[in-house]
C-alpha positions, -999 to 999 in steps of 0.1 A, spaced: 333 161 -127 296 161 -136 278 195 -140 244 198 -156 239 215 -189 229 252 -185 223 266 -219 248 274 -246 265 240 -250 249 208 -261 251 177 -238 279 163 -261 299 196 -258 294 196 -220 307 160 -218 337 169 -239 345 200 -218 345 180 -186 370 156 -201 392 182 -217 427 193 -207 411 223 -191 392 201 -166 420 177 -158 433 195 -127 398 199 -114 390 162 -120 422 152 -102 414 174 -73 379 160 -70 394 125 -70 418 135 -42 388 148 -22 365 119 -30 363 106 5 350 138 20 313 146 27 313 182 12 294 189 -20 316 187 -50 310 223 -60 325 234 -26 358 217 -36 358 230 -72 354 266 -61 379 262 -32 404 250 -58 397 280 -81 399 303 -51 433 290 -43 445 294 -78 432 330 -78 450 338 -46 482 323 -58 481 344 -91 474 376 -71 481 411 -82 511 403 -105 490 383 -129 468 401 -154 451 398 -188 451 428 -210 425 431 -237 428 461 -259 439 495 -246 414 499 -217 406 465 -202 429 448 -177 416 418 -158 432 404 -126 422 369 -115 412 376 -79 378 361 -68 354 364 -39 340 329 -33 315 324 -6 306 288 2 271 288 17 247 263 31 228 253 62 247 241 94 265 207 90 267 211 52 305 206 55 313 241 44 346 246 63 362 213 52 370 224 16 386 256 28 407 239 55 419 212 31 429 236 3 447 259 28 467 229 40 478 221 4 490 258 1 516 253 28 550 264 16 537 289 -10 543 326 -8 507 335 1 501 363 25 472 351 47 452 378 63 434 376 96 403 355 100 387 377 127 386 415 125 357 422 149 340 439 120 367 466 118 391 475 89 421 481 111 433 445 112 430 441 74 448 474 68 477 463 91 480 431 71 479 450 38 508 471 51 528 442 62 526 453 99 510 419 108 524 390 89 506 357 86 530 337 65 544 319 96 510 305 104 514 268 112 495 244 90 489 209 101 489 182 75 468 151 74 498 131 88 503 152 120 533 171 107 535 209 112 545 229 82 557 265 84 551 282 50 583 298 35 584 329 15 599 313 -16 589 341 -39 580 371 -17 550 391 -27 539 425 -15 517 425 16 490 443 -3 485 410 -23 464 393 3 446 360 7 416 359 31 405 324 39 378 322 66 357 292 75 336 316 97 331 346 74 311 366 99 341 369 121 360 385 93 332 407 78 313 419 109 276 426 113 255 449 90 286 470 83 282 493 53 318 506 57 332 471 57 312 462 25 326 493 8 361 483 19 357 449 5 346 464 -29 378 484 -30 399 453 -21 382 434 -49 387 462 -75 423 470 -65 414 506 -55 441 525 -35 433 532 1 439 566 17 426 563 53 432 592 76 424 597 113 434 624 138 464 603 149 477 588 116 473 584 79 473 550 61 480 548 23 481 515 4 487 515 -33 465 492 -53 458 463 -29 442 432 -43 424 405 -23 411 370 -30 384 359 -5 374 323 2 349 321 30 320 300 44 288 309 61 251 302 64 222 321 47 211 335 81 246 346 90 250 362 56 218 382 62 233 395 95 266 405 78 252 425 49 241 461 53 204 470 47 212 485 12 231 454 1 205 448 -26 217 479 -44 253 477 -32 281 466 -55 293 439 -32 266 414 -44 278 417 -80 313 406 -69 306 376 -48 302 341 -62 278 322 -39 284 285 -40 253 270 -24 250 234 -13 227 216 12 232 179 3 264 161 13 283 142 -14 283 110 7 287 97 42 322 91 53 322 80 89 360 71 89 381 84 60 404 57 46 441 57 51 460 74 22 472 51 -6 503 55 -28 479 66 -56 464 93 -33 498 106 -21 509 108 -58 478 128 -66 484 151 -37 519 157 -49 506 166 -84 481 191 -68 508 208 -47 532 208 -77 505 227 -97 502 252 -68 539 257 -68 540 263 -106 513 290 -103 532 305 -74 563 307 -95 546 320 -126 527 351 -116 528 369 -149 508 383 -178 482 361 -195 473 359 -231 440 349 -249 441 327 -279 421 337 -310 396 308 -304 393 318 -267 386 354 -277 359 342 -300 343 320 -273 344 349 -249 327 372 -274 300 346 -280 293 344 -242 296 381 -235 259 388 -235 248 355 -218 219 361 -194 225 339 -163 196 321 -146 191 342 -115 159 337 -95 161 370 -75 158 405 -89 183 417 -62 209 399 -82 201 414 -116 232 437 -115 255 406 -114 249 401 -151 268 434 -158 299 419 -141 297 383 -153 318 387 -184 348 400 -163 342 372 -138 342 347 -167 377 358 -177 389 356 -141 378 320 -137 393 311 -172 426 325 -161 425 303 -130 416 272 -151 446 280 -174 469 284 -144 458 251 -130 469 233 -161 503 252 -158 498 277 -186 495 314 -189 478 312 -223 439 310 -220 425 286 -246 389 281 -258 381 252 -235 392 273 -205 366 299 -214 338 275 -221 345 254 -190 345 286 -169 311 294 -183 297 260 -174 311 262 -139 295 296 -134 263 285 -149 261 256 -125 261 278 -94 242 309 -106 207 294 -104 212 289 -66 226 324 -59 192 334 -45 194 308 -18 223 327 -3 199 356 3 171 335 17 171 354 51 182 388 38 156 417 36 127 396 44 103 424 55 68 422 41 69 452 19 102 443 3 91 408 -4 59 420 -20 79 443 -43 100 414 -54 69 393 -61 54 421 -83 87 424 -103 91 387 -108 54 382 -116 55 409 -143 88 396 -157 71 363 -164 42 379 -184 41 388 -221 51 424 -225 59 425 -188 24 436 -180 -7 421 -163 -41 431 -149 -40 449 -116 -62 422 -99 -38 394 -110 -8 414 -96 -26 419 -62 -36 383 -61 2 373 -65 10 396 -35 -16 379 -13 10 356 3 25 387 19 -3 412 26 -40 422 22 -55 441 -7 -52 475 10 -16 470 18 -10 457 -17 -25 488 -32 -2 510 -11 29 491 -23 18 495 -59 13 532 -54 48 535 -39 63 515 -68 45 537 -93 58 568 -76 93 553 -77 88 546 -115 93 509 -109 59 502 -125 33 521 -145 -5 518 -139 -22 520 -173 -59 516 -170 -66 483 -155 -31 470 -162 3 472 -146 34 474 -167 69 469 -154 91 500 -156 83 536 -166 65 544 -198 79 575 -214 59 596 -238 69 595 -274 96 620 -284 110 622 -249 
C-alpha cells in the first residue's frame, strides 16, 4: 500500500505505518486484487466498508460516560464513467458470501418503504445468490443471525437506491447512519424500528450524485457522514485477468477467514493507552478540503477516525484498538479528503452560488481573511460582471457572511466590542 504523506506523520513514520501489523490485512487484500483495473483506494475502502458492515450494531467503542462509537460507515466510490467503480463492490460482496450480513435492496425507486421493510425483516436478502469467480453459486447462510435492523446496503448504482433530489431520503439516511429510532405513521399503518444501523457502500458519478442530492445538501448533515473515495485513473490495464494460482487461492482464504472472524466477534471494543493518546493528538486535525461546502465535515472527522480504526483492528482479528490502527486510519482518511470536492463537481453549480464560494475561498487565503473590494470582485469575474458581483456581495453582507469595512471586505461578521 502506498499513500502519500498528508501532514502529521513524517515520511519514515508513514512508511512504517504501511508496513505495520495494522496494514497487513489491507496489503494482503490489495495483493489479492492486484490484477484488477480499479484504483487502489476503491479496494481499500470497499474492504473497510465490508468490515464495518460485518461489525454492525452489536460492536461499539465506549469512551467515558457519554461517548459511544459504532463502526458503521457510509462509503461512496465516485469517479467518471468507466473508472471501474462497481468492480470493488462486486468483488468484496462475493467474498462476504456465507456471512450473516443482511443485505438491503439495491433499488428503492427513491422511496423509504423498501428499506423500512428490510429493516423490519419483512423482505429478507440473505438468500441472495452470489456467484464466485469459479462459476459456483453460493447461498449465504445465517451462521450467527443478526437483527434485520442491522443492514448492509451495497449498491454499484447508488442513484437507484437513493433516488433523485430527495430531501426525505437524505434525512432518512442520516437517521440510519446515526442509529436513530424510526417511528413512521400513515393513515393505514404505523412502523416502529428501534435503533437501526446501516453501513452503506455505493458507487456513482459526480453528475449522478448532483442529481441525487437535495438542493440544500450543502447545509444538510448527510455530507458530513459520507466518505467520498474519488478516482479517475485506472490502476493498470488488465485485458484478460490471469487464472488463479495456489498463492492467490490461499490469500483469498485468508481474507474470507478474516471476514468470518469479524462476523463471529461482534462485541465491545477497547482503546489502548497509546491509541487514546494518538486519538487525542489527532482530535483537532484540520483536513485538506478544497470546498467550503464540506467545512462541517471537520466536526465529525474525529468520530469517523475511531470508526475506521475499529475496522482496521477487526481486520487484524482483534477488538483492541492499538496506536497504529488510529494513525493508519488517519492516513487513509487524509489520503481521500483532498479530493472530496471532486464528488461535488456538478452539484449546485448556479452562477450566484459559485460566486459566493469564490468569495469565501478567496478571503480564506488572505491574511486576516480580508481583501480590497476590487480584488474580490476581480476574483468573481469568472462567474459574473461587476454589477452582478456587487449584488452578490450585498446579499452576503446582509446574511452576515462578510463585512464591508471601508474599501475592504472581511470574511464573517464583525461584532462591536462588548457585544
